[in-house]
C-alpha positions as CSV (number, residue, x, y, z in Angstrom):
1,M,7.6,12.4,17.4
2,T,10.6,13.3,15.0
3,I,11.1,12.0,11.7
4,L,14.9,11.8,10.5
5,R,15.0,9.6,7.6
6,I,14.6,12.3,4.9
7,T,17.3,12.5,2.3
8,N,18.0,13.9,-1.1
9,L,14.8,15.7,-1.1
10,S,14.0,17.9,-4.4
11,N,11.8,21.0,-4.0
12,S,8.8,18.7,-4.5
13,S,7.3,16.5,-1.6
14,F,8.9,13.1,-2.9
15,V,11.8,11.5,-0.8
16,P,13.7,8.3,-1.2
17,I,14.3,6.9,2.2
18,S,16.9,4.2,2.7
19,I,16.0,2.2,5.9
20,N,18.0,-0.9,5.1
21,K,19.8,-3.0,2.6
22,T,16.9,-5.5,2.6
23,P,14.8,-5.9,-0.8
24,S,11.9,-3.6,0.9
25,R,12.4,0.3,0.1
26,S,10.7,3.2,1.5
27,L,9.7,6.3,-0.2
28,L,7.6,9.7,0.3
29,L,4.9,9.7,-2.3
30,C,3.4,13.0,-3.3
31,L,1.4,13.9,-6.4
32,S,2.7,17.2,-8.2
33,S,2.1,18.7,-11.3
34,S,5.4,21.0,-11.3
35,S,8.5,19.9,-13.3
36,L,12.0,20.6,-12.4
37,S,15.0,20.4,-14.6
38,L,17.9,18.4,-13.5
39,S,20.1,21.3,-12.8
40,E,17.2,23.0,-10.7
41,M,16.7,19.7,-8.7
42,E,20.7,19.5,-8.2
43,G,20.8,23.2,-7.1
44,S,17.8,23.0,-4.8
45,T,17.9,23.0,-1.0
46,A,16.4,19.5,-1.1
47,Q,14.4,19.9,2.0
48,A,10.6,19.5,3.1
49,M,8.6,18.9,6.2
50,Y,5.0,18.0,6.8
51,P,2.7,17.4,9.9
52,L,3.0,13.7,10.8
53,H,-0.8,13.4,11.0
54,R,-1.1,14.1,7.5
55,C,1.2,11.1,6.6
56,K,0.3,7.5,6.2
57,T,2.9,4.6,5.7
58,L,2.0,2.2,2.8
59,H,3.6,-1.1,2.4
60,L,2.9,-2.1,-1.3
61,V,3.2,-6.0,-2.1
62,R,2.8,-7.6,-5.5
63,H,1.4,-11.2,-5.0
64,A,3.8,-14.1,-5.3
65,Q,4.1,-16.3,-8.4
66,G,0.9,-17.6,-9.5
67,I,0.2,-20.3,-12.2
68,H,-0.7,-17.7,-14.6
69,N,2.6,-16.2,-14.3
70,V,4.4,-19.3,-15.1
71,E,2.0,-20.3,-18.2
72,G,2.0,-16.7,-19.5
73,E,5.8,-16.4,-19.7
74,K,5.7,-19.5,-21.8
75,N,2.8,-18.2,-24.2
76,P,1.1,-14.9,-23.6
77,D,-2.1,-16.5,-25.1
78,A,-2.4,-18.7,-22.1
79,Y,-4.2,-15.5,-20.2
80,L,-7.0,-15.9,-22.4
81,S,-7.6,-19.6,-21.0
82,E,-10.4,-20.4,-18.8
83,E,-8.1,-23.1,-17.1
84,L,-6.3,-20.1,-15.4
85,F,-9.6,-18.8,-13.7
86,D,-8.7,-16.8,-10.5
87,A,-5.2,-18.3,-10.6
88,H,-3.8,-19.4,-7.4
89,L,0.0,-19.5,-6.3
90,T,2.5,-22.0,-7.3
91,D,4.6,-23.9,-4.7
92,H,7.5,-21.6,-5.6
93,G,5.0,-18.5,-4.9
94,W,4.2,-19.9,-1.3
95,Q,8.0,-20.4,-0.9
96,Q,8.2,-16.7,-1.9
97,V,5.6,-16.0,0.7
98,D,7.2,-17.7,3.7
99,N,10.5,-15.7,2.7
100,L,8.6,-12.3,2.7
101,H,6.9,-13.5,5.8
102,N,10.1,-13.9,7.6
103,H,11.7,-10.8,6.4
104,V,8.8,-8.6,7.7
105,Q,9.0,-10.6,11.1
106,A,12.8,-10.1,11.5
107,C,12.7,-6.6,10.6
108,G,9.9,-5.8,12.9
109,L,7.4,-4.7,10.1
110,L,4.9,-7.3,11.4
111,K,4.4,-5.4,14.6
112,K,3.7,-2.0,13.0
113,I,1.2,-2.7,10.7
114,E,-2.5,-1.8,11.7
115,L,-4.4,-3.0,8.6
116,V,-3.8,-5.6,5.8
117,I,-5.7,-4.5,2.5
118,T,-6.1,-7.1,-0.3
119,S,-7.4,-7.6,-3.7
120,P,-10.0,-10.1,-3.7
121,L,-8.4,-12.6,-5.8
122,L,-7.2,-16.1,-4.6
123,R,-3.4,-15.3,-5.5
124,T,-3.8,-11.7,-3.6
125,M,-5.4,-13.2,-0.5
126,Q,-3.3,-16.3,-0.3
127,T,-0.1,-13.7,-0.5
128,A,-1.6,-11.5,2.0
129,V,-2.5,-14.1,4.7
130,G,0.5,-16.0,4.1
131,V,2.8,-12.8,4.7
132,F,1.2,-10.9,7.4
133,G,-0.8,-13.7,9.0
134,G,0.1,-15.9,11.9
135,E,1.3,-19.4,12.4
136,G,0.3,-22.6,14.1
137,Y,-3.4,-22.3,13.9
138,T,-5.3,-25.0,15.7
139,D,-9.1,-25.8,16.3
140,E,-8.6,-24.9,20.0
141,I,-7.8,-21.2,19.2
142,D,-11.2,-19.3,19.6
143,V,-10.7,-17.1,16.6
144,P,-11.5,-17.7,13.0
145,P,-8.5,-18.6,10.9
146,L,-7.1,-16.3,8.2
147,M,-7.1,-19.3,5.8
148,V,-8.3,-22.7,6.2
149,A,-5.9,-25.7,5.3
150,D,-5.4,-26.5,1.6
151,A,-7.3,-23.5,0.6
152,G,-7.1,-22.6,-3.2
153,K,-5.0,-25.8,-4.1
154,S,-2.3,-24.6,-1.8
155,D,-1.7,-27.8,0.3
156,H,-0.7,-25.3,3.1
157,A,-1.4,-25.4,6.7
158,A,-4.2,-23.1,8.1
159,I,-3.1,-19.7,9.1
160,S,-4.1,-18.0,12.3
161,S,-5.6,-14.6,12.8
162,L,-4.6,-14.4,16.3
163,N,-2.8,-11.1,17.3
164,R,-2.7,-10.0,13.8
165,P,-4.3,-6.8,12.4
166,P,-7.6,-6.5,10.5
167,F,-7.7,-7.9,7.0
168,I,-10.1,-6.2,4.3
169,A,-11.1,-7.1,0.7
170,V,-11.1,-4.0,-1.5
171,E,-12.1,-4.2,-5.3
172,L,-10.6,-0.9,-6.3
173,C,-7.0,-2.5,-6.0
174,R,-7.6,-5.3,-8.3
175,E,-5.7,-6.1,-11.5
176,H,-6.9,-4.9,-15.1
177,L,-10.4,-6.0,-15.5
178,G,-11.5,-8.1,-18.4
179,V,-10.6,-10.7,-21.1
180,H,-7.9,-12.4,-19.0
181,W,-9.4,-15.1,-17.0
182,C,-6.7,-15.2,-14.5
183,D,-8.1,-11.6,-13.4
184,K,-11.6,-12.8,-13.0
185,R,-12.7,-13.5,-9.2
186,R,-14.8,-16.2,-7.5
187,S,-18.1,-15.4,-5.7
188,I,-17.6,-14.0,-2.3
189,S,-19.7,-16.8,-1.0
190,E,-16.9,-19.1,-2.3
191,Y,-14.1,-17.1,-0.6
192,Q,-15.7,-16.6,2.6
193,P,-15.4,-20.4,4.0
194,L,-11.7,-20.3,2.7
195,F,-10.7,-17.2,4.3
196,P,-12.8,-16.9,7.3
197,A,-11.0,-13.8,9.1
198,I,-11.0,-11.7,6.1
199,D,-13.6,-8.9,5.9
200,F,-15.7,-8.7,2.7
201,S,-18.0,-6.3,3.8
202,L,-16.9,-3.6,1.5
203,I,-17.4,-5.5,-1.7
204,E,-21.0,-4.7,-2.9
205,S,-21.9,-7.7,-5.2
206,N,-21.2,-11.4,-4.4
207,D,-20.6,-12.2,-8.2
208,D,-17.8,-10.5,-10.2
209,I,-19.8,-8.1,-12.2
210,L,-16.8,-5.9,-13.0
211,W,-15.0,-8.4,-15.3
212,K,-16.1,-8.7,-18.9
213,S,-15.2,-11.4,-21.2
214,D,-14.8,-9.2,-24.4
215,I,-13.6,-5.7,-22.9
216,R,-10.0,-5.1,-21.2
217,E,-9.7,-2.1,-18.8
218,T,-7.3,0.3,-20.6
219,N,-4.0,1.5,-18.9
220,D,-5.6,5.0,-18.2
221,E,-8.6,3.6,-16.4
222,V,-6.5,1.3,-14.4
223,A,-4.5,4.5,-13.2
224,A,-7.9,6.5,-12.6
225,R,-8.9,3.6,-10.4
226,G,-5.8,3.6,-8.6
227,M,-6.0,7.1,-7.8
228,K,-9.3,6.7,-6.5
229,F,-8.1,4.0,-4.4
230,M,-5.3,6.4,-3.0
231,N,-7.8,8.9,-2.1
232,W,-10.0,6.3,-0.2
233,L,-7.2,5.5,1.7
234,W,-7.5,8.9,3.4
235,T,-10.7,7.7,4.9
236,R,-9.1,5.1,7.1
237,K,-7.8,5.9,10.4
238,E,-5.0,3.6,10.2
239,K,-1.6,5.1,9.6
240,E,0.6,1.9,8.8
241,I,-1.3,0.0,6.2
242,A,-0.1,-3.3,4.0
243,I,-1.7,-3.5,0.6
244,V,-1.4,-6.7,-1.4
245,T,-2.1,-6.1,-5.1
246,H,-1.1,-6.9,-8.8
247,S,1.7,-5.6,-10.9
248,G,-0.1,-3.7,-13.4
249,F,-2.5,-1.9,-10.8
250,L,0.8,-0.9,-9.0
251,F,2.7,0.2,-12.2
252,H,-0.1,2.4,-13.8
253,T,-1.1,3.8,-10.2
254,L,2.4,4.6,-9.1
255,S,3.2,6.1,-12.4
256,A,1.3,9.3,-11.6
257,F,3.6,10.1,-9.0
258,G,7.5,11.3,-8.7
259,K,7.2,13.4,-11.9
260,D,8.8,16.4,-10.2
261,C,11.7,14.0,-9.2
262,H,15.2,13.2,-10.3
263,Q,14.7,10.2,-13.1
264,S,16.3,7.8,-10.8
265,V,13.9,8.3,-8.1
266,K,11.0,8.2,-10.7
267,D,12.3,5.0,-11.9
268,E,12.4,3.5,-8.5
269,I,8.7,4.4,-8.1
270,S,7.5,3.2,-11.2
271,T,9.6,0.2,-12.0
272,H,7.4,-3.1,-12.3
273,F,7.2,-5.0,-9.1
274,S,8.7,-8.6,-9.0
275,N,6.5,-11.3,-7.8
276,C,6.3,-11.0,-3.7
277,E,8.4,-7.8,-3.9
278,L,7.7,-5.4,-1.0
279,R,8.4,-1.7,-1.3
280,S,7.3,0.8,1.6
281,F,6.2,4.7,1.0
282,V,5.0,7.5,2.9
283,I,2.3,9.3,1.2
284,V,1.4,13.0,2.2
285,D,-2.0,14.6,2.3
286,R,-1.5,17.9,0.8
287,C,-5.0,18.7,0.0
288,M,-6.7,18.2,3.1
289,M,-8.4,15.0,2.1
290,G,-7.8,13.3,5.5
291,S,-9.0,14.5,8.9
292,D,-7.2,12.6,11.5
293,P,-6.1,14.7,14.6
294,A,-2.7,15.5,15.4
295,I,-2.4,12.6,18.4
296,T,1.2,13.7,19.3
297,N,0.9,17.4,19.2
298,Y,0.9,19.2,22.5
299,T,0.6,22.7,23.6
300,E,0.6,24.2,27.2
301,K,-3.0,25.3,28.1
302,V,-2.0,27.8,30.7
303,P,-1.1,30.7,30.3
304,H,-3.9,31.6,27.4
305,E,-1.4,34.2,25.9
306,L,1.4,33.2,23.6
307,D,4.9,33.2,25.2
308,L,6.6,35.3,22.3
309,P,10.1,35.0,21.5
310,S,12.2,37.9,22.6
311,D,12.7,39.3,19.0
312,V,9.0,39.1,18.3
313,A,7.9,40.4,21.6
314,Y,10.1,43.4,20.9
315,E,8.7,43.8,17.6
316,K,5.2,44.0,18.8
317,H,6.1,46.2,21.8
318,Q,7.5,48.7,19.2
319,E,4.4,48.3,17.0
320,K,2.2,49.3,20.1
321,G,4.3,52.1,20.7
322,V,4.0,53.5,17.1
323,S,0.1,52.9,17.2
324,K,-0.3,55.4,20.2
């Protein structure tokens, strides 16, 4: 398998990839501590190569518009209101979900995704199942739905899990923790009847013990949690993963990447996501964190000796002659 989408690469391992003119974008993400000047980047060869089995494709999605987005735009103090507890999607948010669902279906992305990861809050789970879930669920289907009808004040039909990838809820990709009531989750026992096909087994506590009413997680703490989440992804066998999460989490996590790239590339990575925006990235394991085998690699088993190229064989023959 050959990847031919690499363009405009600096000496780092970060590549912007233009797949099409749709709102989704695809990038190669790689963490680096080096720093190149603009002149060095412009004069570089702009090439890099990585083993395919050390790469994962991540499709990052910010949740659709929630009621907290509307109220917070009017007055930021609204985020402190208990009325926005575990904010659900607005009618406009559901329209955004439908639009993105149509896009991922039309471009073929829906068929490629092996796993959907969602933050365990109402708005992210509604977005995740709406975008990547099935349609036309009925009680006659012998699989649990991803979402039951009208879940979370949605006035939305049930969403099928038939022929869809697994969905799992993960606490590490939650929004800033603390103070803002919209970022406090319900108990898992409340969510399970609403989202029967989402796997909540990775969440250790039924109640939300991470959210504190008087302490707001710092930006650095969110970024550190984001990097822990990115490292955890390498424990998964799936290669093509959709992640539905939050603006603050995405911004502070992605800000750690692209520091050795041209500023326009860095801006593309670290710009805040719009509601229900999708961006696609390729992330590379340069530190041997993953242990996935190279499934597509192949080498002939017989003969056992290397078939050396003629110039290399000639050099080895010469070396043997000298050693005698």
